[in-house]
A tleap script that builds the chain and sets N, CA, C and O, in Angstrom:
source leaprc.protein.ff14SB
mol = sequence {
  NMET THR GLU PRO LEU SER TRP ILE PRO LEU
  GLY LEU LEU THR GLU THR SER THR ASP PHE
  SER ASN TYR SER LYS ASP ILE GLY VAL TYR
  ARG ALA ILE LEU ASN ASP GLU VAL VAL TYR
  ILE GLY LYS ALA THR GLU LEU LYS ASN GLY
  GLY PHE ARG LYS ARG LEU ARG ASP TYR ALA
  THR LYS PRO GLN ARG ASN LEU THR GLY GLU
  LEU MET TYR SER ASN ARG SER THR THR CASN
}
set mol.1.N position { -25.111 -1.746 -22.208 }
set mol.1.CA position { -24.364 -2.360 -23.301 }
set mol.1.C position { -25.172 -3.549 -23.815 }
set mol.1.O position { -25.525 -4.442 -23.045 }
set mol.2.N position { -25.456 -3.562 -25.083 }
set mol.2.CA position { -26.223 -4.655 -25.655 }
set mol.2.C position { -25.370 -5.576 -26.512 }
set mol.2.O position { -25.826 -6.647 -26.913 }
set mol.3.N position { -24.153 -5.178 -26.792 }
set mol.3.CA position { -23.269 -6.014 -27.599 }
set mol.3.C position { -22.629 -7.093 -26.733 }
set mol.3.O position { -22.261 -6.824 -25.589 }
set mol.4.N position { -22.489 -8.319 -27.263 }
set mol.4.CA position { -21.806 -9.358 -26.487 }
set mol.4.C position { -20.315 -9.048 -26.378 }
set mol.4.O position { -19.708 -8.523 -27.312 }
set mol.5.N position { -19.740 -9.378 -25.236 }
set mol.5.CA position { -18.301 -9.178 -25.048 }
set mol.5.C position { -17.526 -10.285 -25.737 }
set mol.5.O position { -17.963 -11.436 -25.768 }
set mol.6.N position { -16.409 -9.944 -26.274 }
set mol.6.CA position { -15.527 -10.920 -26.904 }
set mol.6.C position { -14.228 -10.951 -26.106 }
set mol.6.O position { -13.419 -10.029 -26.208 }
set mol.7.N position { -14.020 -12.004 -25.312 }
set mol.7.CA position { -12.828 -12.129 -24.478 }
set mol.7.C position { -11.701 -12.764 -25.273 }
set mol.7.O position { -11.933 -13.701 -26.038 }
set mol.8.N position { -10.502 -12.275 -25.105 }
set mol.8.CA position { -9.319 -12.826 -25.767 }
set mol.8.C position { -8.480 -13.535 -24.715 }
set mol.8.O position { -7.963 -12.882 -23.809 }
set mol.9.N position { -8.331 -14.864 -24.809 }
set mol.9.CA position { -7.520 -15.583 -23.821 }
set mol.9.C position { -6.051 -15.169 -23.921 }
set mol.9.O position { -5.475 -15.168 -25.009 }
set mol.10.N position { -5.453 -14.820 -22.789 }
set mol.10.CA position { -4.049 -14.405 -22.772 }
set mol.10.C position { -3.137 -15.471 -22.188 }
set mol.10.O position { -1.915 -15.352 -22.280 }
set mol.11.N position { -3.694 -16.491 -21.602 }
set mol.11.CA position { -2.883 -17.549 -21.011 }
set mol.11.C position { -2.805 -17.434 -19.501 }
set mol.11.O position { -3.498 -16.623 -18.886 }
set mol.12.N position { -1.953 -18.256 -18.916 }
set mol.12.CA position { -1.773 -18.274 -17.467 }
set mol.12.C position { -0.918 -17.104 -17.009 }
set mol.12.O position { -0.231 -16.478 -17.816 }
set mol.13.N position { -0.959 -16.810 -15.728 }
set mol.13.CA position { -0.199 -15.690 -15.184 }
set mol.13.C position { 1.256 -16.022 -14.886 }
set mol.13.O position { 2.015 -15.137 -14.492 }
set mol.14.N position { 1.662 -17.268 -15.062 }
set mol.14.CA position { 3.056 -17.606 -14.784 }
set mol.14.C position { 3.959 -16.943 -15.811 }
set mol.14.O position { 3.630 -16.905 -16.997 }
set mol.15.N position { 5.081 -16.426 -15.371 }
set mol.15.CA position { 5.992 -15.690 -16.256 }
set mol.15.C position { 6.525 -16.552 -17.389 }
set mol.15.O position { 6.724 -16.054 -18.497 }
set mol.16.N position { 6.756 -17.815 -17.138 }
set mol.16.CA position { 7.369 -18.661 -18.155 }
set mol.16.C position { 6.413 -19.008 -19.281 }
set mol.16.O position { 6.857 -19.343 -20.379 }
set mol.17.N position { 5.103 -18.937 -19.036 }
set mol.17.CA position { 4.165 -19.370 -20.070 }
set mol.17.C position { 3.531 -18.225 -20.853 }
set mol.17.O position { 2.945 -18.462 -21.909 }
set mol.18.N position { 3.632 -16.999 -20.367 }
set mol.18.CA position { 2.925 -15.906 -21.020 }
set mol.18.C position { 3.790 -14.659 -21.128 }
set mol.18.O position { 4.413 -14.235 -20.155 }
set mol.19.N position { 3.819 -14.083 -22.313 }
set mol.19.CA position { 4.523 -12.822 -22.534 }
set mol.19.C position { 3.468 -11.745 -22.755 }
set mol.19.O position { 2.780 -11.747 -23.776 }
set mol.20.N position { 3.340 -10.832 -21.810 }
set mol.20.CA position { 2.316 -9.796 -21.884 }
set mol.20.C position { 2.799 -8.524 -22.566 }
set mol.20.O position { 2.071 -7.532 -22.594 }
set mol.21.N position { 4.010 -8.528 -23.117 }
set mol.21.CA position { 4.575 -7.292 -23.674 }
set mol.21.C position { 3.741 -6.719 -24.822 }
set mol.21.O position { 3.754 -5.508 -25.042 }
set mol.22.N position { 3.026 -7.556 -25.544 }
set mol.22.CA position { 2.182 -7.063 -26.641 }
set mol.22.C position { 1.022 -6.209 -26.146 }
set mol.22.O position { 0.380 -5.517 -26.936 }
set mol.23.N position { 0.750 -6.251 -24.844 }
set mol.23.CA position { -0.404 -5.549 -24.287 }
set mol.23.C position { -0.015 -4.307 -23.487 }
set mol.23.O position { -0.825 -3.801 -22.711 }
set mol.24.N position { 1.200 -3.812 -23.661 }
set mol.24.CA position { 1.644 -2.647 -22.893 }
set mol.24.C position { 0.997 -1.345 -23.368 }
set mol.24.O position { 1.067 -0.335 -22.668 }
set mol.25.N position { 0.384 -1.354 -24.521 }
set mol.25.CA position { -0.274 -0.154 -25.035 }
set mol.25.C position { -1.786 -0.346 -25.144 }
set mol.25.O position { -2.455 0.354 -25.903 }
set mol.26.N position { -2.320 -1.307 -24.374 }
set mol.26.CA position { -3.754 -1.589 -24.383 }
set mol.26.C position { -4.335 -1.385 -22.991 }
set mol.26.O position { -3.692 -1.691 -21.987 }
set mol.27.N position { -5.553 -0.866 -22.940 }
set mol.27.CA position { -6.284 -0.735 -21.689 }
set mol.27.C position { -7.648 -1.384 -21.871 }
set mol.27.O position { -8.069 -1.635 -23.000 }
set mol.28.N position { -8.337 -1.655 -20.777 }
set mol.28.CA position { -9.666 -2.232 -20.869 }
set mol.28.C position { -9.982 -3.120 -19.688 }
set mol.28.O position { -9.413 -2.964 -18.607 }
set mol.29.N position { -10.892 -4.048 -19.899 }
set mol.29.CA position { -11.392 -4.936 -18.851 }
set mol.29.C position { -10.791 -6.323 -19.037 }
set mol.29.O position { -10.634 -6.801 -20.160 }
set mol.30.N position { -10.456 -6.963 -17.915 }
set mol.30.CA position { -9.948 -8.330 -17.956 }
set mol.30.C position { -10.661 -9.161 -16.901 }
set mol.30.O position { -11.239 -8.619 -15.960 }
set mol.31.N position { -10.618 -10.470 -17.062 }
set mol.31.CA position { -11.226 -11.359 -16.073 }
set mol.31.C position { -10.265 -12.483 -15.741 }
set mol.31.O position { -9.410 -12.853 -16.545 }
set mol.32.N position { -10.420 -13.014 -14.554 }
set mol.32.CA position { -9.621 -14.153 -14.110 }
set mol.32.C position { -10.560 -15.339 -13.941 }
set mol.32.O position { -11.627 -15.225 -13.338 }
set mol.33.N position { -10.143 -16.477 -14.484 }
set mol.33.CA position { -10.941 -17.695 -14.402 }
set mol.33.C position { -10.140 -18.736 -13.637 }
set mol.33.O position { -8.984 -19.001 -13.965 }
set mol.34.N position { -10.753 -19.324 -12.620 }
set mol.34.CA position { -10.128 -20.372 -11.816 }
set mol.34.C position { -11.109 -21.521 -11.710 }
set mol.34.O position { -12.246 -21.336 -11.277 }
set mol.35.N position { -10.674 -22.703 -12.104 }
set mol.35.CA position { -11.545 -23.887 -12.082 }
set mol.35.C position { -12.842 -23.647 -12.856 }
set mol.35.O position { -13.931 -23.962 -12.376 }
set mol.36.N position { -12.711 -23.088 -14.054 }
set mol.36.CA position { -13.840 -22.820 -14.952 }
set mol.36.C position { -14.869 -21.840 -14.391 }
set mol.36.O position { -16.012 -21.824 -14.847 }
set mol.37.N position { -14.485 -21.030 -13.418 }
set mol.37.CA position { -15.388 -20.044 -12.838 }
set mol.37.C position { -14.723 -18.667 -12.870 }
set mol.37.O position { -13.555 -18.527 -12.510 }
set mol.38.N position { -15.470 -17.662 -13.301 }
set mol.38.CA position { -14.948 -16.295 -13.267 }
set mol.38.C position { -14.864 -15.879 -11.803 }
set mol.38.O position { -15.873 -15.838 -11.098 }
set mol.39.N position { -13.644 -15.570 -11.354 }
set mol.39.CA position { -13.438 -15.204 -9.953 }
set mol.39.C position { -13.087 -13.728 -9.785 }
set mol.39.O position { -13.084 -13.220 -8.664 }
set mol.40.N position { -12.797 -13.044 -10.872 }
set mol.40.CA position { -12.443 -11.631 -10.763 }
set mol.40.C position { -12.612 -10.945 -12.108 }
set mol.40.O position { -12.284 -11.510 -13.151 }
set mol.41.N position { -13.122 -9.731 -12.075 }
set mol.41.CA position { -13.156 -8.865 -13.252 }
set mol.41.C position { -12.496 -7.554 -12.834 }
set mol.41.O position { -12.877 -6.948 -11.832 }
set mol.42.N position { -11.513 -7.127 -13.603 }
set mol.42.CA position { -10.773 -5.914 -13.270 }
set mol.42.C position { -10.619 -5.026 -14.488 }
set mol.42.O position { -11.097 -5.343 -15.576 }
set mol.43.N position { -9.947 -3.915 -14.284 }
set mol.43.CA position { -9.722 -2.997 -15.398 }
set mol.43.C position { -8.295 -2.475 -15.356 }
set mol.43.O position { -7.713 -2.283 -14.288 }
set mol.44.N position { -7.760 -2.257 -16.519 }
set mol.44.CA position { -6.439 -1.644 -16.682 }
set mol.44.C position { -6.676 -0.335 -17.413 }
set mol.44.O position { -7.066 -0.333 -18.581 }
set mol.45.N position { -6.442 0.780 -16.731 }
set mol.45.CA position { -6.780 2.077 -17.315 }
set mol.45.C position { -5.593 3.019 -17.453 }
set mol.45.O position { -5.735 4.106 -18.013 }
set mol.46.N position { -4.437 2.629 -16.960 }
set mol.46.CA position { -3.266 3.507 -16.994 }
set mol.46.C position { -2.405 3.210 -18.220 }
set mol.46.O position { -1.431 2.463 -18.135 }
set mol.47.N position { -2.766 3.792 -19.345 }
set mol.47.CA position { -2.063 3.536 -20.597 }
set mol.47.C position { -0.596 3.931 -20.520 }
set mol.47.O position { 0.264 3.197 -21.007 }
set mol.48.N position { -0.296 5.069 -19.921 }
set mol.48.CA position { 1.096 5.527 -19.848 }
set mol.48.C position { 1.936 4.692 -18.890 }
set mol.48.O position { 3.164 4.778 -18.896 }
set mol.49.N position { 1.275 3.888 -18.069 }
set mol.49.CA position { 1.980 3.098 -17.067 }
set mol.49.C position { 2.079 1.624 -17.457 }
set mol.49.O position { 2.459 0.805 -16.621 }
set mol.50.N position { 1.755 1.263 -18.680 }
set mol.50.CA position { 1.929 -0.108 -19.129 }
set mol.50.C position { 0.661 -0.884 -19.396 }
set mol.50.O position { 0.734 -2.050 -19.786 }
set mol.51.N position { -0.497 -0.285 -19.203 }
set mol.51.CA position { -1.765 -0.912 -19.551 }
set mol.51.C position { -1.958 -2.302 -18.970 }
set mol.51.O position { -1.627 -2.561 -17.813 }
set mol.52.N position { -2.505 -3.199 -19.800 }
set mol.52.CA position { -2.736 -4.585 -19.383 }
set mol.52.C position { -1.446 -5.255 -18.919 }
set mol.52.O position { -1.439 -5.982 -17.925 }
set mol.53.N position { -0.364 -5.009 -19.638 }
set mol.53.CA position { 0.897 -5.676 -19.304 }
set mol.53.C position { 1.261 -5.445 -17.847 }
set mol.53.O position { 1.598 -6.391 -17.135 }
set mol.54.N position { 1.197 -4.204 -17.400 }
set mol.54.CA position { 1.580 -3.910 -16.022 }
set mol.54.C position { 0.650 -4.582 -15.023 }
set mol.54.O position { 1.116 -5.201 -14.066 }
set mol.55.N position { -0.651 -4.469 -15.229 }
set mol.55.CA position { -1.602 -5.070 -14.284 }
set mol.55.C position { -1.416 -6.576 -14.206 }
set mol.55.O position { -1.354 -7.135 -13.111 }
set mol.56.N position { -1.325 -7.239 -15.354 }
set mol.56.CA position { -1.197 -8.694 -15.346 }
set mol.56.C position { 0.161 -9.139 -14.835 }
set mol.56.O position { 0.255 -10.129 -14.110 }
set mol.57.N position { 1.204 -8.427 -15.199 }
set mol.57.CA position { 2.547 -8.771 -14.717 }
set mol.57.C position { 2.642 -8.587 -13.204 }
set mol.57.O position { 3.312 -9.368 -12.529 }
set mol.58.N position { 1.983 -7.569 -12.669 }
set mol.58.CA position { 1.961 -7.380 -11.213 }
set mol.58.C position { 1.377 -8.606 -10.519 }
set mol.58.O position { 1.922 -9.073 -9.519 }
set mol.59.N position { 0.275 -9.124 -11.042 }
set mol.59.CA position { -0.330 -10.317 -10.447 }
set mol.59.C position { 0.590 -11.522 -10.566 }
set mol.59.O position { 0.610 -12.377 -9.680 }
set mol.60.N position { 1.346 -11.599 -11.647 }
set mol.60.CA position { 2.184 -12.771 -11.913 }
set mol.60.C position { 3.488 -12.769 -11.129 }
set mol.60.O position { 4.020 -13.839 -10.834 }
set mol.61.N position { 4.017 -11.607 -10.785 }
set mol.61.CA position { 5.371 -11.559 -10.229 }
set mol.61.C position { 5.468 -11.259 -8.746 }
set mol.61.O position { 6.502 -11.535 -8.139 }
set mol.62.N position { 4.432 -10.705 -8.145 }
set mol.62.CA position { 4.527 -10.378 -6.718 }
set mol.62.C position { 3.147 -10.371 -6.084 }
set mol.62.O position { 2.172 -9.960 -6.713 }
set mol.63.N position { 3.062 -10.825 -4.840 }
set mol.63.CA position { 1.761 -10.771 -4.169 }
set mol.63.C position { 1.356 -9.323 -3.924 }
set mol.63.O position { 2.185 -8.492 -3.552 }
set mol.64.N position { 0.099 -9.032 -4.133 }
set mol.64.CA position { -0.409 -7.679 -3.924 }
set mol.64.C position { -0.883 -7.520 -2.483 }
set mol.64.O position { -1.039 -8.505 -1.761 }
set mol.65.N position { -1.106 -6.305 -2.079 }
set mol.65.CA position { -1.530 -6.035 -0.706 }
set mol.65.C position { -3.049 -5.998 -0.572 }
set mol.65.O position { -3.593 -5.205 0.197 }
set mol.66.N position { -3.717 -6.849 -1.315 }
set mol.66.CA position { -5.160 -6.966 -1.182 }
set mol.66.C position { -5.539 -8.416 -1.431 }
set mol.66.O position { -4.753 -9.174 -1.999 }
set mol.67.N position { -6.726 -8.803 -1.016 }
set mol.67.CA position { -7.138 -10.202 -1.101 }
set mol.67.C position { -7.127 -10.723 -2.533 }
set mol.67.O position { -6.632 -11.820 -2.789 }
set mol.68.N position { -7.666 -9.950 -3.463 }
set mol.68.CA position { -7.699 -10.386 -4.857 }
set mol.68.C position { -6.299 -10.603 -5.402 }
set mol.68.O position { -6.026 -11.630 -6.023 }
set mol.69.N position { -5.417 -9.651 -5.178 }
set mol.69.CA position { -4.041 -9.777 -5.655 }
set mol.69.C position { -3.331 -10.973 -5.059 }
set mol.69.O position { -2.604 -11.675 -5.762 }
set mol.70.N position { -3.531 -11.216 -3.767 }
set mol.70.CA position { -2.912 -12.372 -3.121 }
set mol.70.C position { -3.427 -13.674 -3.718 }
set mol.70.O position { -2.649 -14.593 -3.974 }
set mol.71.N position { -4.737 -13.757 -3.942 }
set mol.71.CA position { -5.319 -14.974 -4.509 }
set mol.71.C position { -4.854 -15.204 -5.944 }
set mol.71.O position { -4.557 -16.338 -6.321 }
set mol.72.N position { -4.787 -14.148 -6.744 }
set mol.72.CA position { -4.335 -14.315 -8.122 }
set mol.72.C position { -2.873 -14.731 -8.160 }
set mol.72.O position { -2.492 -15.577 -8.968 }
set mol.73.N position { -2.047 -14.147 -7.296 }
set mol.73.CA position { -0.630 -14.515 -7.257 }
set mol.73.C position { -0.464 -15.962 -6.804 }
set mol.73.O position { 0.301 -16.711 -7.411 }
set mol.74.N position { -1.157 -16.361 -5.764 }
set mol.74.CA position { -0.980 -17.719 -5.248 }
set mol.74.C position { -1.544 -18.777 -6.188 }
set mol.74.O position { -1.158 -19.943 -6.100 }
set mol.75.N position { -2.446 -18.396 -7.083 }
set mol.75.CA position { -3.020 -19.337 -8.055 }
set mol.75.C position { -2.580 -19.026 -9.478 }
set mol.75.O position { -3.251 -19.426 -10.430 }
set mol.76.N position { -1.466 -18.320 -9.641 }
set mol.76.CA position { -1.059 -17.843 -10.968 }
set mol.76.C position { -0.792 -18.955 -11.973 }
set mol.76.O position { -0.881 -18.719 -13.178 }
set mol.77.N position { -0.470 -20.147 -11.519 }
set mol.77.CA position { -0.204 -21.235 -12.465 }
set mol.77.C position { -1.483 -21.928 -12.925 }
set mol.77.O position { -1.439 -22.752 -13.838 }
set mol.78.N position { -2.620 -21.609 -12.310 }
set mol.78.CA position { -3.881 -22.227 -12.713 }
set mol.78.C position { -4.952 -21.212 -13.080 }
set mol.78.O position { -6.029 -21.593 -13.539 }
set mol.79.N position { -4.676 -19.928 -12.886 }
set mol.79.CA position { -5.648 -18.879 -13.221 }
set mol.79.C position { -5.363 -18.365 -14.626 }
set mol.79.O position { -4.221 -18.044 -14.953 }
set mol.80.N position { -6.390 -18.289 -15.450 }
set mol.80.CA position { -6.220 -17.731 -16.797 }
set mol.80.C position { -7.306 -16.750 -17.097 }
set mol.80.O position { -7.334 -16.173 -18.184 }
savepdb mol mol.pdb
quit
């Protein structure tokens, strides 16, 4: 890929500050930034299952059963 990526900031993972419903029909790559450092790059590929909205809402509302999910959930108020 030679084209530069254009990231769209979606906000913090806390439920009160971000509404991800606009992204339920979108799939693609996302990144998590903590303390000005990219700490995770993931992908949302299940369009029929809620796309970005589902992946991001999962991180925001419940701890996942993996290290990345646990870290994103525990830092959801500071990770964007």
